[in-house]
Residue, then its C-alpha position, 0 to 999 in steps of 0.5 A: m923513259s926520259t922522252l916520255k917525261a919530257f913529253i908529259i912535262g911539255a904537255l902539262i906546260l902547254s895545257v897550263s899556259r892555255v888555261s892561264a891564257n883563257t883566264d886572262k881574257p875577260a868573259f865579257r866587258v861591261i861599261a857603266f855610265f854615271t852622272a853622280k851629281e846633285d842627289p846624295a843618294h845617287i852619288s853614294f850609290v855610284h861610289e858603292a858601285e865603283r867598289w862593288f862591281p870591280e870585286m864581282a868582275a874579278k870574282y866572275h872574270f869580266s871587265f868593268d869600266t866606268t865613265s861619266n862621259w855620256h858622249d861615249l854612248n855611241a856605236d864605236f865606243l859600245a862595240a868594245y862592250q857586251v853589257v851597258v850599265f846606267l848607274d844613276t841616270r839615263p841618256e837624254d840626247p836622241a843620238q845617244r838613245a839611238a846608239f843604245q837602242s842599236f846596241m840592244e837590238h844587236g844583242g847587247g845587255w843592260m842593267g839600270f839603277h835609280f833614275a835609269g829605270f824611271a820612265l814617266t811616259l810608261r808610268i802614265l801609259r800604265q795608269q791610263h791602261l789600268e783606269t780603262d781596264v774594267g775591274h782594276s783601279p790605279c791603286r791596285r797592283p795589276q795581275p800578270s794576266g795581260d795588264l802590262p803594256s805590250a812590247g809595241d807600246v814600250q817601243v813607241l814610248a822609247q822613240 
C-alpha cells in the first residue's frame, strides 16, 4: 500500500510540475513598435496600450514587449516573435518594410493602430476605382461585391 501511495504522489508531483512548466512558457510572443512623439492622441494611446497589453498577456498567457527602436524591425530581431504590433505609426525605411513583409509572408501576425493603418496610396486607388465603377460615387460606401482592390493591387502599393 505504501508503494502505491508513493507512486500516486510521485505521479501527481510529476503531472503538476509538467503543467506548471507548460504555463511558464508563453503561448506566443508579441513585439509592439511605437514612436509616441508630437501627437497627444498617439502618445496617450501608447501609454494606455503599455498598461493594457501586459494585463491581457498575463490573462491569456502570451508575452508582450515594446520598443521605440525601429531599427529592431529586422529579420534577426523578429525571429523571436510571432506577432508584431504597430501602436501609432509604421516603418518608413525600405529595409524595415522588407523585413516586415518577410515576417508576414512566413506566417507572422500583425495588428496596427492609428497611423499604422493609414495608407494614402491605397485610399487614392480606392477613390479612383470607385470613380470609374459605374453606379458608385466616391461618397458612397462600396458594397462588398468586389469593389475593393484586389490583393495584387494592395501588394503593388506596398512595394
